[in-house]
N, C-alpha and C positions, 0 to 999 in steps of 0.2 A: 064342611063349614069353611067359609072363606077366611084367609089369613088376614090379620089386622094390618092396617097401613104402616109402612116402615118410614121412620123420620129421615128426611133428606139431609145431606151434608150442609146445604145452604139454608136450612130452616123452612123449606117448602115441602109439604106432604107429597110424596111420590106414590101414586096409587097404581093398581094393576090396570093396564090398558085393556086387557081382555075382559075384565069384569065391568068396566065403565063405558067402553066404546062399542057401540053396535058394530056388527060385522059389516065391512064394506065402507066404513067412514074413516078412511085413512087420513083425510085432511084434518079431521078433528084430532087424531092421534099426533099428527105433526105439530099442530098448534100447541097442544099440551106439552110436548117435548120442548118446544122453543120457549114456552113460558117458564118451564123448569130450569132451562139452561141459561135464561137471560141474566140472573144475578151473577153467574160465573163469568159470562162474557163481559159484563160491566165491570166486575172486579179486576179482570185481566187488563181491560183497557185503562183503568185508573192506575194499575201497577206500572204499565208500560209508560204512561204519560209521566208519572212521578219519577221513574228511572231516567227518562230523557231530561227532565228538569234538573237532575243531579249531575249532569255533565256528559252523559253518554250521547255521542253525536248521532243524529238521525241521518238517514240516507240523503235527505235534501241538504244537510249541513256537513257533509263529510269533509269538506275543505277546511273546516275549522276544528278538525279532530285534535291536532296537537295543542292548539291554543286553549280549547276548553278543558283538555286533560291537565295541562300544566297549571291552570288556575286553581286546581284543587290539590296540588302537591303540598304536603306538609313540610315545614322547615325542620330538617333533621338536626340531631345533636352534634354531629361531626362536622357539618359544613354549612356555610351560608352562601355558597355559590349558587347562582341561578341555574335551573335545569336547561339542558341543551335543547334548542329548537332552531328552526330555520332562520331566525333573526339573530343568532348569537354573534355574528360577525361584528355588529355595531357595538355590543358590550365588550368584546375583546379589544376594541380599539382604545377603550378607556381603562382597561384592567392593567395594573402594573405588576401584580403577582399576588401570592397568598401569604398570609401571616398565620403561622401555627402557634397557638397559645396552649401551653401545658399548664393547666390549673392544678398545681401540686397539692396544696393543703391549706387549711385554715388554722389560725393560731389564736387560742383564747377568745373564741367568738362569744357573743352575747347569748344569754338564756332567754328563750321565748316561750317554752312550754313550762311544765311544773319545775323540773330540775335540769332540763337540757334543751336541745333544739334538734331539728331535722334539716340541716342546712343544705342548700345548693347555690350555685353561682350562675348568674346571667351576665354574659358579655355582650355589649352593644357597641356598634360603630355605625353612626348614621341610621339607616333603616334596617341594617342587619342585626340579628339577635340570635345568639346560640347559648346553650346552657349545659351544665354538668348534670350528673345524676344526683339523686338525693342520698345523703348519708344519714341514717337513722340514729337519733339519740347520741350525738357527739358534738361537743363544742371545739374539738381539735380534729376535724375530719381530714382524711387523706383521700382526695379525689383521683389525682393523677390522670385526669381526663384531658385529651387533646382536642381542642376546638380550632376551627378554621374560619378566617375572615378573608374576603376578597378585597384588595386594596385598590381604590381608584383615586382617593384624595388623602395623602399621608398626613395632611395637617389636621384632619378630623381626629379629635381625641377619642380614646377607647375607654368606655365606661365599664366598671366592674360592680355589679350589684349582688348582694347576698340576701337570701330569703330563707325563712323557716317554713317548711311545707306543712300545711294544715289540711285536714280532710273535710271538715264541715264548715270552714270559714275561709276568708281570704288569707293568703300567705302573708306572714308578718315580715316586715323589713328588718334586716340585720346589719345595715350599713352599706356604704357605697364608696367607691374610689375611682380614679381615672389616671391615665398615663398617656404620654405622647410617644410616638414611634420615630420621630424625626432624628433624634440622636442615634438611634439604632440604624436607621437607613443611611445616615452619613457614614457610618462604619461599614455598612454592607456594600456601598458603592466603591470602597477602596480596594486596591489590589493587594490582598493579604496572603496569597497562597504560599509565599516564601517564609511567613512568620512561623516560629515554633509553636507547637500545640500548647494551649493554655495561656498565650500572650494576652494581657489585658489591653484592649484597644481604646476604650473610653470609660470614664467614670462619671456618673451622674449623682450629684450630692443632694441630699434631702434639703428642702427649703419650704417656705410658706406657699410657694406657687405650685408645688407638686405634692403627691401623696406618699412619697417614699418614706419608709420608717428607718431606713439605713442606706448606706451607699449602694448604688446599683452599678454593676459592671457589665460592659459589653466585651465579650471574650472571643478570640479565635480558637475554636474547639472542634477537633475532628473534621477539619476541612470546611467548616461553616461558621458564620457569625451567630452567636447566641447572646441573649441578655437575660440575666437573672435579676429578679426584683422582689421585694417584700413591700406590699402596699398597706398603709394604715387606713382603716375604714373610718369614714366620716359619718356624722349624724347618728352616732351610736355610742354607747358607753365604753366599748372596748372592741378589739378584734383586728387581726391582720390576715392578709391572703398572700401566699407565695406563688409566683408565676415564673415561667421561663418561655421566651419567645424566640423563634427563628424564622427565616425567610425561605420561601419556595418560589423559584422562577417558573413561569408558565410559557411554553413555546407558543408563539403567535401573539402574545401580549406585548404592550409597548415597553414593558420592563422599567428598570430604574434609570435607564439612560435619558428618557424624556423628563424624569423628575430632576435630574442633574442639570440638563440644559435649560429647562423651563422654570427652575426653581429660583433663579436670581442668585444674589449673593447670600448664601446661607452658611456662613462660616461657623464651624463648630470646633471646639478644642478637643482634639482626639489624642489623648495622652501627650499633649504638648504640641502636636502637629496641627497646623491650620489648613483646612481644606475648604475651598469656596469656589463659587462660580465667577467671582470678580476677576478682573484682569490683573490686579495687584497680586492676588493669591496665586494665579496661574504663573506669573513671572517668577515668584518665589519658589513654587513647586518645581519649575523647570531647573532651578539651581540646586535641587535636592541631591545630596551626595549619597544618602542612604539612611538607614535607621540604626540607632544604637539601643540595644536591649540591655537594660541594667537590672540585674538580679540583686536585690537587697537581701543578703542572707541573714545576718544576725548582728546584734550589738553586744559589746563586751564591757562589763563593769561600768555601766552608765551612772550618771549622777543622780542623787536622790533629790526629788523636787516636791514630793508630798510628805506625809508623815514618816513613813519608813521606806517608801519605794517611789516608783514613777509609772506613768502610763505613756510610754514613748511611741512616737511615730516619726518617719523621715520624710522630708520634703526635698525633692531634687529639682534644680532649676538650671536652665541653659538659655540665656537671653530672656525672651519673654515666655518661653515654655516653662511650665511648672506642673509637676506630678508628685504624688505622695503615696505612702503606704497606708495600711490600716493601723489602727491603734492596738497595741498589746497591753492589756491591763496588768498593773502591779508586777512589773518585771524589770530588773536592771540588766538582765542578759536575754533580751527578747530574740525570738527567732521569727523573722517575717517570711523569708523564702518567697519573696514577691517580685514579679517581673514588671518593670516599668519600661516604657518606650519613648524615645525622643527622636525627632526628625533633625538631621544634621545638615545644615546649609553652610555654616561657617565653622570649620573645625578649630579656628583660633580661639573661639569663646570657651572659657573654662566652665566646667560643670561643678556646681556648688551643691553641697549637702548641708541641710540644717536639721537638727534633731530637736523635737519639742516634747514637752509633757502635756498631755491633754487634761484640761480643766473644764469643769462644767459651768461654774458660776463666775469665772474670771478669765482673763486672757491666758492663753497657753504659755507655759514657762519655757524658756530656752534651755537646751541641754548640750550646746556646743555646735560647731560647724566645721566643715572641711571642704576642700576642692581638689580637682584633679584635671589633668590635661589629656585629651584623647589623641593628640597628634602622634605620639609613639605607636598607638594602636593602628592608626590609619597608615602609618609608614609600613607596618607589617602587612596590612591589607594589600598594599600596592605591590608587594613582592610576589614572585611566581612560586607558589608553594605547592602546586599540584604535584603529586607523586611522592611527597614526603610522608613518612609514617605518622600516624595519628599519635598525638601526645608530645611531639617534639617541641622543645622550647626555642622560640624564634628570637626573643629579646628578653633581657633582664634589666629591671630598673631598681636602683638603690635609694634608700631614704636620704634626703638632704634637707637643709634649712629652707630650700625653695619649694618643697612639696610637703604633702601631709602624710606620706607613706610611713606606716609604723614598722614595716619590714619590707624585704625585697618583694617586688611585684614581677610576675612572669607573664609574658605574652606567648601563647602557644598555638599550635595548629592541631585542632581536635575535630575529628569527624568532618573534615572538609570546611571548617570555619575557623576564623581567627578569634581567639578569646583571650581575656586578661583577667587574672585574679589579683585582688589587692585588699589590704587592710589599711584603713585611714585612721590617723590619730586626730581626735576632735580638738579644736582650738577654742579659746575663750570659755573654758570650763575646767573644773578641777580634775576630771578624768573622763575616760570613755573612748571606745574605738568602734568602728563600723566595718564589717566585711562585705565586699562586693564581688560580683562576677559580671564582666562585660562581654558582649557578643555583638559583632558587626553583621548587619543584614544588608546585602547589596540589592537595592530596589530595581536596578537595571535588569536583573534576572527575573523580576516578577512578570508573569504572563499578562 
């Protein structure tokens, strides 16, 4: 009994050739075989055509292989740099370098789900867009994700957008912010290699024109310039995002030198020092003698300006340069241990200190003032002290009516540098003293 027909893989009945084709009619056998295989050949043809449409170059278009492949490359989370191809030379001509952005954490973000959110951060600069991972069910997420942007125009602001990840609907917005990298780049182009680690180079204060929720500091740290910032999110009921940025030079790019030469007069106050492309600033920088690093250590027995205490901070001024410490809340014996830096062009100018009590709804109250002369320190700098043991006292200054010293001040040779320790008695106030540590930095040795 003949076996029943077997179903074909392609839905066409495959019958036995021996039972249906008379002997000697091979042509009919070939036609049946071609009819049976026709759907498979047609399916393969469609598959190949569809694959070619998805970007796989055909032999006739092999010259466009790189271009068609790169057009389908996804934007990765770690970098917004364009992929390399044979036209990359033109893009390198405009590239200044890379900006590394460490998205550290979010603080008290908004709730967008039932009791929490699934937040992630998108960072945009022009047409570039990079993002962090999603942190599930957390309104105080810690990402610690490092994102990278390629910088061609430093005047373009960087946008930070926070979203709540949703599965079955569009992601909810959780606020946005922005910041400018121009103050950071002004510090980046300075020669800072001789500065001690941890020196604060620039301070950016929060105001109505930026999104800083507190003072942002540009710091010389571990051989590079970094900036820490906390951004307050807009268009949302609450939330902040903490970031840190640093710069990466790229060999073959135009670098920051072109930004300096072509940027015009972009003067920025850098811890009191004025740096600019203008001729006036260049002439003043040529007369620069060096940098004075002032460590504001602590205050002693300061005056009460609030109910039982004060919120003191110190302002240091030399000519038109002005820098200040952070505020220490509710403390009459505050410890700042904060480094400030001044550019010294005219050593005859006295350095003035003013202590204030921070008030929220009124003008800050005065808590005394003092001043000192740096010429004794510079006289010791001019001496040949190489070969002397570290810690040796070079000069001793005593308190007089002409100075504000509360006790003897010593100028010493410590670890190859000239330093001075002093305690200043505050004037025009009932009581209070400030302890300082001075260190001279010779900019002529800066590479």
